[in-house]
C-alpha positions in Angstrom: 6.6 -19.7 7.2 7.0 -16.3 6.2 10.4 -15.0 7.2 9.9 -11.7 6.1 6.7 -9.9 5.0 7.6 -9.9 1.0 6.6 -12.9 -1.4 7.4 -13.4 -5.0 4.1 -13.5 -7.2 4.8 -17.0 -8.3 4.9 -18.2 -4.6 2.0 -16.3 -3.9 -0.1 -17.9 -6.4 1.0 -21.1 -5.5 0.2 -21.0 -1.8 -2.3 -17.9 -1.8 -4.3 -19.3 1.2 -1.2 -19.5 3.5 -0.3 -15.9 2.9 -4.0 -14.8 3.5 -4.0 -16.7 6.7 -0.5 -15.2 7.6 -1.9 -11.6 7.0 -4.9 -12.0 9.1 -3.2 -13.6 11.8 -0.3 -11.4 12.0 -2.1 -8.2 11.2 0.7 -7.3 9.1 1.2 -6.2 5.4 2.7 -8.5 2.7 4.3 -7.1 -0.3 3.7 -9.0 -3.6 6.8 -8.9 -5.8 7.3 -9.5 -9.3 11.3 -9.6 -10.6 11.8 -7.9 -7.2 9.7 -4.9 -7.3 6.8 -4.7 -5.3 3.6 -4.9 -7.3 1.0 -5.3 -4.9 0.3 -5.3 -1.4 -2.2 -7.6 0.8 -3.2 -5.5 3.7 -5.3 -6.7 6.8 -8.4 -5.5 7.4 -8.4 -2.2 9.5 -12.0 -2.1 10.3 -11.6 -1.1 13.9 -9.8 2.4 12.8 -12.1 2.8 10.1 -15.2 2.6 12.6 -13.7 5.1 15.0 -13.5 7.8 12.5 -16.3 9.9 11.4 -16.7 10.8 7.6 -16.0 14.5 9.0 -12.7 13.2 10.7 -11.7 11.2 7.8 -12.3 14.1 5.5 -10.2 16.2 8.0 -7.4 13.9 8.2 -7.3 13.9 4.2 -7.2 17.7 3.9 -4.3 17.7 6.4 -2.4 15.2 4.4 -3.1 17.1 1.0 -1.9 20.2 2.7 1.3 18.7 4.1 2.0 17.1 0.6 1.5 20.5 -1.3 4.1 22.1 1.0 6.3 19.6 0.5 6.2 19.0 -3.3 8.3 20.6 -5.7 6.8 23.3 -7.7 8.3 22.9 -11.1 7.2 19.0 -10.9 3.9 17.8 -12.4 2.3 14.8 -10.6 1.2 13.5 -13.9 4.5 13.5 -15.4 5.9 11.6 -11.9 3.2 9.1 -12.8 4.1 8.7 -16.3 7.5 8.1 -15.8 7.1 5.5 -13.1 4.5 3.5 -15.5 7.1 4.0 -18.4 9.8 2.1 -16.4 10.5 -1.4 -17.2 
């Protein structure tokens, strides 16, 4: 049915339940594309992992991610400008 984990928006709309079933059964994310660009992702519920993390553990992980991102982010580049540029691309 799904040869790769990407599907065009029109195909997804025509067979939504099939793709939801695929994601649920395979446990794998499905990228939904429009003109070849990913516009959405259908992801399986990750409830097991969420239930294992306490709020403090989750916050600690987010803090670590934030620090790692800050270390690698170019100093002269604004995240706001990057988002604006991405949104402006056709």
